[in-house]
Structure formats: structure tokens, C-alpha cells
N, C-alpha and C positions, 0 to 999 in steps of 0.2 A: 490631468484629473478625469476619471471616467464619469459617465452620466450619474451613476448612483452616488458617487462621492460628491459631485457638484450639488446634487439635490440635498444631501445631508449638510453640506457646508452652508448653503443658503438658509436652510431651516435653522441651523444653529445660530447663524448671524441674526436672523429676525428675533430669535429668542433671547440671546445673550446680550446683544448690543443695547436693547431696550432697557435691560436691567443694570448694565454697568454705568458707573459715573461718567458723565459726558466728557470731562477733561481727559480721563484715562482712555476712553474709547477713541477720541480724536487722535490722541498721541499714538495709539497702536496703529491706526490706519495711516498716519503720517510715516511711521517707520516702515510699514509695508510698501508705501509709495517709494521711499528712498531705497529700499532694498531692490525693488524692481528696476529702478533707475540705475543703480550701481551695476547690476548684473546685465543691464541692457537686454532684457528678455524680449520676446517677440513683440509684445505690446509696445514697449518703449521704442524699439526700432521702427515700428509702424508709425508711431506718433512723430518720431523725428523725421521720417520721410515726408510726412505731410507738413510739418512745421518748416522744413527747409524751403518749401515753396512760398511760405508766408514771408520769411525773412530774407529770401533771395540768395543767390549764389555767392555774394560778396561777404556775407556774414561769416564769422569765424566758427570753427567747431566748438570753441569754448562758449560762444554766444548761443549756439544751438543747444548745447548740453545744459546750459543754465535755464533756457526756456523750457526744455523738455522736463527738467527736474520740477519746475513750477507746475508744468502741465500734469505730471504724474501725481503730484500732491493734490491738485485740484480734482483730478479724476477719482482718486481714492476718497477725497472728501465727499464726492457724490455718492460713493458706495456706502460710506459711513452713514450719511444722511438718509440713504434709501432704507437702511435697516432701522434707523431711529425715527423717521418721520411719523409712523403711526402712533408713537408715544409723545410726540412734541405738543400736540394740542392745537386747536384752531387759533386761540388768542396769540400763542407764540408765533405761529406762522404769519398771521396778519401783522403783528407788531414789528417783525424783523424783515419785512419786505418793502423795498422801495421800487416804485413803478412810474412809468410815464406812458401815456397813450391808451390806457385801458378803458377810459370813458367812451372813446369812439367805438371800440369793439362792443362794449356792453350796450351802447345805444343801438347799434345794428341789431343785436339780438332782441332787445326790447321792442324794436319796431317790426320784428318778424322776418328780418333778412338774415339768412345764415352767414356764418363766418368760417372760413378755412384759415386757422392759425398755423402757419408753417414755421417750424423751428429747426435750426441747426443743433447738433449735439453740443450745446454749450451749457455751462453752469449746472443747474439741477432742474431738469424738465419735469420730474415727478413732483417736486415742490411747486412748480408753476401751475401744474394741474390742480394740486391740492389747494393752492392759494385762490385760484379763480373759483373753484367749487365752493370754498369757504365764503366767498363774496356773494354767493347765491346764483352763479351761472353754471348749470350742469354742462358737462362736455362728454364727447365721444372720442376715443382714440383707438389706435391699432397697435397690436403687439406682435412682434415676430414670434412664431411658434418655436419653442425650445424643446430639447430632449433632455431627460425623459418628460413625459406628459405631466408628471407630478410637479416638476419644476415650473413648467409653463403655468400650471394652475396656481402655484404659489405666487408668481408674479401677477397673474390676473386678480387673485384675491387681494393682494396687497394694494394694487391700484384702485380696485373697486372700493376698498376700505377708505381711500382718500377722496372718494366722491366721483370717480370716473366710470363711464361705461367703456368696457374694453372689448374690442372685437379682434379675433385672430386674423393675422395677415393671410394665412392659408389654412385650409383644412377645417373651416367652421361649418356648422350646419346650415347657416344662411349665407347669402351672397354678401360679402363684406362691402364691396364697392356700392352695391345697391342700397344697403343699409345706410352707409355714409351719405349718399345722395338724398335719401329720404329724410335723414336728420336735418340736412341743410335746407331742404325745401320746406321743412317745418319751422325753420328759423333758428335752428340749433347751432351750437359751436362744435366744430371738429378740429382737433389738434393733431398734427402730423409732423413727425421728424422727417426732414426733407433734404438732407445734405449727403445722403449715401444711397447708392443704388444697390439694394439688397438682392432683388430677384433677377438681376441681369437684363431688365427691360428698360432701363433708364435712358435719358437723353444726354448727349454730349453738349456741354456748355463751356464757355470760357471762364476760368476760375483761377485767380492768381497767376495769370500769364500762361496757363496751360489748359489743355482739354481735361475736363473732369466729367463724371457721370452722376446725374442726379435724377430722382424719380419724377415722372410726369404727373403723378396723381393729384397734387395740390392744384396745379393749373387746370387739369382736365375737369376736376370737380367744380372749380369756380366757373369754367366755361359752361358746363352742363347744367348747373343749377342756378346761376346768377348770384351765388354767394360772393361775399367780399373776401379777397385773398389778402391776408395781412401777415407779413413776416413778424416774428417775435424773436428777440435776442435776450440771452440770459448770461449773467456773470456774477461773480462773488466780489464783495467789498468788505473785508474783515468779517464780522459776524453776520453781515446782511446779505440777503438775496436781492438781486437786481433784475427787473423785468422791464423791457422796452417793447411796446407794441408799435411797430413802424406804420407809416402811411400805407393805405391800401394800394396794391398793385393792380391797376385795371387790366383785364384780359386784353391781350394785344389784338389789334384789328387785323383783318386779312381775309382773303377769300377761302383759304384752305384751313381746315381744322388743325391739321398737323403743324402747320406753320405758326398758327396762333398759340398752340400749346408750347412749341419750341421757344418762341420769342418771350412768352410769359415766364417760362422756366428760366430763361437766361436773365431776365430782369430780377427774378427772385434770387438767383445766384449772385448778382451784383450787390444786392442788399446784404446777403449773408457775408460776402467777401469783406465789405466795409465793417460790418459788426464784428467779425472774427478778428480783423486786423486791429481793432481797438482793444480787444481782450484775448490775445492769442493763447495765453496760458489756460484759459477756461474753455478752449475748444477740445472736447474729449473725443478726438477722432483717431483711433488706433488702427482702423482698417483702411483698406485701399479706397481712395476717392478719385484719384487722378487716373486717366486712361492708361498712361504708361505703366502704372503699378498694377492695374487690372490685367493688362496684357502680359506683364512679367509673371504674375501669379498664375495665369492660365498656362503660360509656357512651362513653368515649373511643374504644374500638375500633369500636363501632358508628358513631360519628360519622365516623371515618376511612374506614370501608368505604362509607359513604353519600356521601362527598364526591366531587365530580367528579374525573376522572383528573388534570387539570391541578393541582388543589389538592393532591392526594396527592403529586405530584412535588415541589411546592414545600415540603411538610412534610418530605420526605426530604432 
């Protein structure tokens, strides 16, 4: 799908899904999930590569396929709810959310201490932001810049409509990291997805028995500002959204800044690992996380770039 068609598809989704009956809409997205799973498209294969690490080498292919089917359904539920959330209403969001640990986070914010809430790609992170904003705690988050610009603006407007301040990961008028640090020093809440290295500058950590790459930003912000670093995990339970705010991860001690950030990020990865293992079907990670997969992707790109032009045309 080219950029223009993607923009039109998302625009249609935000318009049509809000108007369609909820039961029918959820059924359509469930069928889309099953179709992607049956055809084993790129996203499904990426999900299965990641899930294989969770369930281990001794699990059967049938077990992996059953888990990836549940995973694709959960992933498409996220997309359905993304289009539907602006029409759900504050009371519906509050009434259908189950949580634990939020009181500690909110007390930090009330006392003037900032909080870095670090989340894996689990459940519905947009809902989690809308939910805490509905409880009266404003938050700041970061969005990956998409192409075309109009699509990025749609996502930004959507999240702002749910009560979030949204900063671009790259290409913004202001310094995003500096703005995040300022919000934290002011006692604010910053929510960051933290289980995937997007820009290639992440740290290697141990994760499900392998090396994986995760961003250093949450740990660095906590170190720089004194904010509390609190992991948050999300999952579905029937019609309910579940949110768990885990105990604060203290910034690791040490003489060197790089070691402190590395050790803190490793501890964050351990919390993510345990949370994902409890609800693996709700980990929506279709992209490369593990270092071996990053290296394989890089090798494929280099091979494609080095191929003769005629070969490249045939691959397309």
C-alpha cells in the first residue's frame, strides 16, 4: 500500500468504524486478523519469530500457530479500538478498565515528582493514555513520524483528542528530549513505548534467553531528571482492558553513566519479560526486537542494495 492509499485507509477507518455497529465492526477486524494469519503475511511471520522466543524451541509448530492466531486477533482488536476510541466516551473507558498500582503513580505526580511510564507494545496503549487522562492526569508521549505527513497529523490529532500531548520522535520544531525532561522536572507524566529499538541507537539486553535491543530513553530520562521509572503492562480480558503499574525501578548505582543506563534498561527488560510471558497473545510485536533478527534484516537490505538492478526489479 503506497503512502496516499494508507492515508486514505486510515481516514476512512476513523470515519466509518465510529459509525458502524460495534458488533459488526469487531467481527470485520477479527476476520481481517484471521486472513492475515492464514496467509502468513510479513506481519504474522514477524510476530511468530518473536513468539518463538517466548514459548521456547521445544514448543510445536501447532502451538506457535495457535498463539500467533490469538496474537493477530488481539493486534487487530487494538486497531479496531484505535478507530473506535474517540466515540467510546469517558464513562465507558473508565467503567471497563481494571487496574492495579495506579495510586502510587498518581501520588508521585501529585507530590511534584515526575514519572516515566515505560510500556511494551501490549494490549491497547492508546486506551491506557485516554484512561489516565480521563482520571485527571495529563500526559506527554512521543509518536514515530509517519509518511505522508498528513497521516502523522491524523495520528497526532487522534491522540490529542484523547487527552495526550504528542511530540514527534524526529523532525519536530522543538527538541523532543528536552521537552520530555522539562515535563518531568515539572512533575508531569511521560509515557513511552520501550520494547523496540526504532532508530537504531538502542542498548542490547538479555530478553527471553537472547540478546535484544531496547531504547535507552526511559532510563536516561529517569537518571537525568530524578523521575520515577515505572513499567506498565496492558492486556485484554474479555471486554475489559487491564492495566498494571509495576513497582518503580530505581536507577542503577554505579560510577559511569552508561553503565547505570544499561543496568536500568536491563531491569526494565526483565519486568517486560515477565509481563509478556503472562499474556503473550497481547504482545503486539510484529517487528524485529531480537538482535539476531536485526542482523538478518540488515544483511537482507545490504544484499538487496548490492544486487544488480535487474535482480532488484525481479524481487519487486
